[in-house]
C-alpha positions as CSV (number, residue, x, y, z in Angstrom):
1,X,-72.0,328.6,-105.8
2,X,-70.4,329.5,-109.1
3,X,-68.7,332.5,-110.5
4,X,-68.8,335.9,-108.8
5,X,-71.7,338.2,-110.0
6,X,-71.5,341.7,-108.4
7,X,-71.9,345.2,-109.6
8,X,-70.7,348.6,-108.7
9,X,-72.7,351.6,-107.7
10,X,-71.9,354.9,-106.1
11,X,-72.2,354.9,-102.4
12,X,-73.5,358.5,-102.4
13,X,-76.3,357.5,-104.8
14,X,-77.5,354.6,-102.6
15,X,-81.1,355.4,-101.4
16,X,-80.9,353.1,-98.4
17,X,-78.5,351.4,-96.1
18,X,-75.2,350.3,-97.6
19,X,-74.1,346.7,-97.3
20,X,-71.3,345.2,-95.5
21,X,-68.6,343.2,-97.0
22,X,-69.9,340.0,-98.7
23,X,-67.6,337.0,-99.0
24,X,-68.5,334.3,-101.5
25,X,-69.8,333.9,-105.0
26,X,-73.1,334.2,-106.5
27,X,-74.7,331.8,-108.9
28,X,-75.3,332.7,-112.5
29,X,-73.5,333.9,-115.6
30,X,-71.1,336.8,-115.7
31,X,-73.0,338.5,-118.5
32,X,-75.5,339.8,-115.9
33,X,-72.7,341.5,-114.0
34,X,-71.7,343.3,-117.1
35,X,-75.2,344.4,-117.8
36,X,-75.8,345.7,-114.3
37,X,-72.5,347.4,-114.1
38,X,-73.4,349.3,-117.3
39,X,-76.8,350.2,-115.8
40,X,-75.2,351.4,-112.6
41,X,-72.4,353.3,-114.2
42,X,-74.3,354.6,-117.2
43,X,-76.8,356.7,-115.3
44,X,-76.2,360.4,-114.9
45,X,-77.3,360.5,-111.3
46,X,-74.5,358.4,-109.9
47,X,-71.8,360.0,-111.9
48,X,-72.9,363.5,-111.0
49,X,-73.0,362.6,-107.4
50,X,-69.5,361.3,-107.5
51,X,-68.2,364.3,-109.5
52,X,-69.8,366.8,-107.1
53,X,-68.5,365.1,-104.0
54,X,-65.0,365.1,-105.4
55,X,-64.7,361.3,-105.4
56,X,-63.1,361.0,-108.8
57,X,-60.4,359.0,-110.4
58,X,-57.0,360.6,-109.7
59,X,-55.9,359.7,-113.1
60,X,-58.6,361.8,-114.7
61,X,-60.4,358.7,-116.1
62,X,-63.8,359.7,-114.8
63,X,-65.7,359.2,-111.6
64,X,-64.5,356.4,-109.3
65,X,-67.2,353.7,-108.6
66,X,-66.6,351.9,-105.4
67,X,-67.0,348.1,-105.5
68,X,-69.8,346.7,-103.4
69,X,-67.3,344.3,-101.5
70,X,-65.0,347.3,-100.7
71,X,-67.5,348.9,-98.4
72,X,-66.9,348.1,-94.7
73,X,-69.2,348.8,-91.8
74,X,-69.3,347.5,-88.2
75,X,-70.3,343.9,-88.0
76,X,-73.1,344.5,-85.5
77,X,-74.8,347.0,-87.8
78,X,-74.3,344.8,-90.8
79,X,-75.7,341.7,-89.2
80,X,-78.7,343.6,-87.9
81,X,-79.5,345.4,-91.1
82,X,-78.7,342.9,-93.8
83,X,-79.6,339.3,-92.9
84,X,-79.6,338.3,-96.5
85,X,-76.0,339.2,-96.9
86,X,-74.4,337.5,-93.9
87,X,-74.4,333.8,-92.9
88,X,-74.4,334.5,-89.2
89,X,-77.5,336.6,-89.2
90,X,-80.8,334.7,-88.7
91,X,-83.2,334.8,-91.6
92,X,-86.2,337.1,-91.2
93,X,-88.8,334.5,-92.2
94,X,-87.6,332.0,-89.5
95,X,-87.8,334.7,-86.8
96,X,-91.4,335.7,-87.9
97,X,-92.5,332.0,-87.9
98,X,-91.3,331.3,-84.4
99,X,-94.2,333.4,-82.9
100,X,-96.8,331.1,-84.4
101,X,-94.9,328.0,-83.6
102,X,-94.5,328.9,-80.0
103,X,-98.2,329.8,-79.7
104,X,-99.3,326.6,-81.3
105,X,-97.1,324.5,-79.0
106,X,-98.3,326.4,-75.9
107,X,-101.9,326.0,-77.0
108,X,-101.4,322.2,-77.5
109,X,-99.8,321.9,-74.1
110,X,-102.5,323.8,-72.3
111,X,-105.4,322.0,-74.0
112,X,-103.6,318.7,-73.7
113,X,-103.9,318.2,-77.5
114,X,-102.4,314.9,-78.6
115,X,-99.9,315.2,-81.5
116,X,-101.8,312.3,-83.1
117,X,-100.3,309.6,-85.2
118,X,-96.6,310.1,-85.8
119,X,-96.1,310.4,-89.6
120,X,-92.3,311.1,-89.5
121,X,-90.1,308.2,-90.2
122,X,-87.0,307.6,-88.1
123,X,-83.9,305.5,-88.9
124,X,-83.1,302.3,-87.0
125,X,-80.3,299.9,-86.9
126,X,-81.7,298.0,-89.8
127,X,-83.2,300.8,-92.0
128,X,-81.9,304.2,-92.9
129,X,-84.5,306.8,-94.2
130,X,-83.2,309.6,-96.3
131,X,-84.9,312.1,-98.6
132,X,-83.9,313.3,-102.1
133,X,-83.2,316.9,-101.1
134,X,-79.7,318.2,-100.6
135,X,-78.2,321.7,-100.4
136,X,-76.8,321.3,-103.8
137,X,-79.8,319.6,-105.4
138,X,-83.0,320.5,-103.4
139,X,-86.3,318.9,-104.1
140,X,-88.3,321.3,-106.2
141,X,-91.8,320.6,-104.8
142,X,-90.7,320.6,-101.2
143,X,-88.6,323.7,-101.7
144,X,-91.4,325.7,-103.3
145,X,-93.7,324.7,-100.4
146,X,-91.1,325.9,-97.9
147,X,-90.4,329.2,-99.7
148,X,-94.1,330.0,-100.1
149,X,-94.6,329.2,-96.4
150,X,-91.8,331.7,-95.6
151,X,-93.6,334.3,-97.7
152,X,-96.9,333.5,-95.9
153,X,-95.3,334.2,-92.5
154,X,-93.8,337.4,-93.9
155,X,-97.2,338.7,-94.8
156,X,-99.0,337.4,-91.7
157,X,-96.5,338.7,-89.2
158,X,-95.5,342.0,-90.9
159,X,-94.8,345.0,-88.8
160,X,-96.7,347.5,-91.0
161,X,-98.0,348.1,-94.5
162,X,-95.1,350.1,-96.0
163,X,-95.1,349.7,-99.8
164,X,-94.1,351.4,-103.1
165,X,-96.3,352.2,-106.0
166,X,-94.4,350.1,-108.5
167,X,-95.4,346.9,-106.5
168,X,-99.0,348.0,-105.8
169,X,-101.4,345.6,-107.6
170,X,-104.1,348.3,-107.8
171,X,-101.7,350.7,-109.7
172,X,-100.1,347.9,-111.7
173,X,-102.6,345.0,-112.0
174,X,-101.4,341.6,-113.2
175,X,-104.7,340.7,-114.7
176,X,-107.6,342.5,-116.4
177,X,-109.9,341.5,-113.6
178,X,-110.9,344.5,-111.5
179,X,-109.0,344.6,-108.2
180,X,-111.5,344.8,-105.3
181,X,-111.4,348.0,-103.2
182,X,-110.6,346.0,-100.0
183,X,-107.8,344.1,-101.7
184,X,-105.3,345.3,-99.1
185,X,-107.2,343.9,-96.1
186,X,-107.2,340.2,-96.8
187,X,-104.1,338.2,-96.2
188,X,-103.5,335.3,-98.8
189,X,-103.3,331.8,-97.3
190,X,-100.4,329.5,-97.9
191,X,-102.2,327.5,-100.7
192,X,-102.9,330.7,-102.7
193,X,-99.2,331.8,-102.5
194,X,-98.1,328.2,-103.4
195,X,-100.3,328.0,-106.5
196,X,-99.1,331.4,-107.8
197,X,-95.4,330.5,-107.4
198,X,-95.8,326.9,-108.6
199,X,-97.5,328.1,-111.8
200,X,-94.6,330.4,-112.5
201,X,-91.9,327.8,-111.8
202,X,-93.7,325.1,-113.8
203,X,-94.4,327.3,-116.8
204,X,-90.9,328.8,-116.9
205,X,-89.2,325.4,-115.9
206,X,-87.3,327.0,-113.1
207,X,-85.2,325.0,-110.6
208,X,-85.4,324.6,-106.8
209,X,-82.2,326.6,-106.3
210,X,-83.9,329.5,-108.1
211,X,-86.6,329.4,-105.4
212,X,-84.1,329.8,-102.6
213,X,-82.3,332.7,-104.4
214,X,-85.8,334.2,-104.9
215,X,-86.3,334.2,-101.1
216,X,-82.9,335.8,-100.6
217,X,-83.7,338.6,-103.0
218,X,-87.1,339.1,-101.4
219,X,-85.7,339.6,-97.9
220,X,-82.9,341.8,-99.2
221,X,-85.5,344.0,-100.9
222,X,-87.5,344.3,-97.7
223,X,-84.4,345.2,-95.8
224,X,-82.8,347.6,-98.3
225,X,-86.0,349.4,-99.3
226,X,-87.5,349.4,-95.8
227,X,-90.9,348.1,-97.0
228,X,-93.2,345.3,-96.0
229,X,-94.7,342.5,-98.1
230,X,-98.5,342.7,-97.7
231,X,-101.7,341.8,-99.5
232,X,-101.4,344.8,-101.8
233,X,-98.0,344.0,-103.2
234,X,-97.0,340.4,-102.5
235,X,-97.6,339.1,-106.0
236,X,-95.5,341.8,-107.8
237,X,-92.7,341.5,-105.2
238,X,-92.6,337.7,-105.6
239,X,-92.7,338.1,-109.4
240,X,-89.9,340.5,-109.4
241,X,-87.8,338.3,-107.2
242,X,-88.4,335.3,-109.4
243,X,-87.6,337.3,-112.5
244,X,-84.3,338.4,-111.1
245,X,-83.3,335.1,-109.6
246,X,-84.0,333.2,-112.8
247,X,-81.8,335.5,-114.8
248,X,-78.9,335.3,-112.2
249,X,-79.1,331.6,-111.6
250,X,-80.0,330.0,-114.9
251,X,-77.5,330.1,-117.8
252,X,-80.5,330.2,-120.2
253,X,-82.6,332.7,-118.5
254,X,-86.3,333.3,-119.1
255,X,-86.9,336.5,-121.0
256,X,-89.4,339.1,-119.7
257,X,-91.6,338.5,-122.7
258,X,-91.9,334.9,-121.7
259,X,-93.5,335.9,-118.4
260,X,-95.9,337.9,-120.4
261,X,-97.0,334.6,-122.0
262,X,-97.5,333.1,-118.6
263,X,-99.3,336.1,-117.1
264,X,-101.4,337.0,-120.2
265,X,-102.4,340.5,-119.2
266,X,-99.1,342.0,-118.1
267,X,-97.0,344.0,-120.6
268,X,-93.3,343.8,-121.3
269,X,-92.9,347.5,-120.5
270,X,-94.4,346.9,-117.0
271,X,-92.0,343.9,-116.5
272,X,-89.0,346.0,-117.5
273,X,-89.9,348.9,-115.3
274,X,-90.5,346.6,-112.3
275,X,-87.2,344.8,-112.9
276,X,-85.3,348.1,-113.1
277,X,-86.9,349.4,-109.8
278,X,-86.2,346.1,-108.1
279,X,-82.5,346.3,-109.1
280,X,-82.2,349.9,-108.0
281,X,-83.8,349.1,-104.6
282,X,-81.3,346.2,-104.2
283,X,-78.6,348.8,-105.0
284,X,-77.6,346.3,-107.8
285,X,-76.4,343.9,-105.1
286,X,-77.2,340.5,-106.7
287,X,-74.4,338.7,-104.9
288,X,-75.5,335.6,-103.0
289,X,-72.5,334.0,-101.1
290,X,-72.5,330.2,-100.9
291,X,-72.7,330.5,-97.1
292,X,-75.9,332.6,-97.3
293,X,-77.5,330.2,-99.7
294,X,-76.7,327.3,-97.4
295,X,-78.1,329.2,-94.4
296,X,-81.4,329.8,-96.2
297,X,-81.6,326.2,-97.3
298,X,-81.2,324.8,-93.8
299,X,-83.5,327.4,-92.3
300,X,-86.2,326.4,-94.8
301,X,-85.7,322.8,-93.6
302,X,-86.2,324.0,-90.0
303,X,-89.3,325.9,-91.1
304,X,-90.7,322.7,-92.7
305,X,-89.9,320.7,-89.6
306,X,-91.7,323.2,-87.3
307,X,-94.8,323.2,-89.5
308,X,-95.0,319.5,-90.2
309,X,-94.0,319.9,-93.8
310,X,-92.1,316.6,-94.0
311,X,-89.8,315.8,-96.9
312,X,-90.5,312.6,-98.6
313,X,-88.4,309.9,-96.9
314,X,-87.5,306.6,-98.5
315,X,-85.5,303.6,-97.2
316,X,-81.9,303.7,-98.3
317,X,-81.5,301.1,-101.0
318,X,-78.3,299.3,-102.0
319,X,-78.2,301.1,-105.3
320,X,-78.6,304.5,-103.6
321,X,-75.9,303.6,-101.1
322,X,-73.5,302.7,-103.8
323,X,-74.1,306.0,-105.5
324,X,-73.5,307.9,-102.3
325,X,-70.3,305.9,-101.7
326,X,-69.0,306.7,-105.2
327,X,-69.7,310.4,-104.6
328,X,-68.0,310.2,-101.3
329,X,-64.9,308.6,-102.8
330,X,-64.8,311.3,-105.6
331,X,-64.9,314.1,-103.0
332,X,-62.3,312.4,-100.9
333,X,-59.9,312.0,-103.8
334,X,-60.4,315.6,-104.7
335,X,-59.7,316.6,-101.1
336,X,-56.5,314.5,-101.1
337,X,-55.2,316.2,-104.2
338,X,-55.8,319.6,-102.7
339,X,-54.1,318.5,-99.5
340,X,-51.0,317.3,-101.4
341,X,-50.8,320.5,-103.3
342,X,-50.9,322.5,-100.0
343,X,-48.3,320.3,-98.5
344,X,-45.9,320.9,-101.5
345,X,-46.3,324.7,-101.1
346,X,-45.7,324.7,-97.3
347,X,-43.8,321.8,-95.7
348,X,-42.6,321.6,-92.1
349,X,-41.7,319.0,-89.5
350,X,-45.2,319.1,-88.2
351,X,-46.4,317.5,-91.4
352,X,-44.2,314.5,-91.1
353,X,-46.8,312.6,-89.1
354,X,-49.7,311.8,-91.4
355,X,-53.3,312.1,-90.3
356,X,-55.1,308.8,-90.4
357,X,-58.5,308.9,-91.9
358,X,-61.1,306.1,-91.9
359,X,-63.3,305.5,-94.9
360,X,-67.0,305.6,-94.3
361,X,-68.7,302.9,-96.5
362,X,-72.4,302.5,-97.0
363,X,-73.4,299.0,-98.0
């Protein structure tokens, strides 16, 4: 995923559940880790809590700040509490969507509803259909559709309406238009959420990988802060997650003032305050392991398949096959070099018999 981006905070100052050990690296530049470490260590609250509890540096160099990855908790509690931190835990959005998927399938079976004309293309002996979306280079349009569908299911199948004032659209409106009194009663549909997110991604020129990281941060916020995404707060929560994900993922991040040019009526001070609260609620944990990123990508693919959001499939051409073959050879050569280096470091009689590997060639 890239270089490691993590920060340190005091465990006594954490407002919610702590996180389990996270293995992997997060995308994005290291300069954000420095900024968040300064924000976490510079506040008086964390330092005071450490000093009062006696958890200080034995050398007298000041309060000891425990690293996020040094905290260890039982695996069952970690997996249950923090699905956005662990690759083995199922994503929240996929669990919430299964209810609707099962009900739809049951209704179609009872009412003998025909699936209609099959639009999905299947490969045959003569033709191979592939799409242009991979875990390392997802398709932007399809990924945004899947992410916004996941947000839609979060809102539709929420447990309650727990929220915080910083994300409430009535207290902090994004536009000058008056917010209706019943704004918290009407769930947004998928198209409305998609248009909002697509506008931000198009104007800020964000990538598809940023959309996946946005969903990771959104679910992490809901878990850590113990709140729900609902009609009254979904826009500001999504905006805060996009803002943070764009700064962590992209080397040339979008500034807060740039979002004020996209959303004309929001102020820089409001954006700064929302970002600060978002980070504090995440307990400054912006680490996204590669395994967690891959899990979210493939769960989004499953979500798309369950809801008939098919990715654009095209027949595998000779030129595309040659490119895939070149990439395969490059990866194979790299793997061979790593294997040879490992053999030199540790050699035994068991390694005298070489492993035969057959080359897969697409033509």
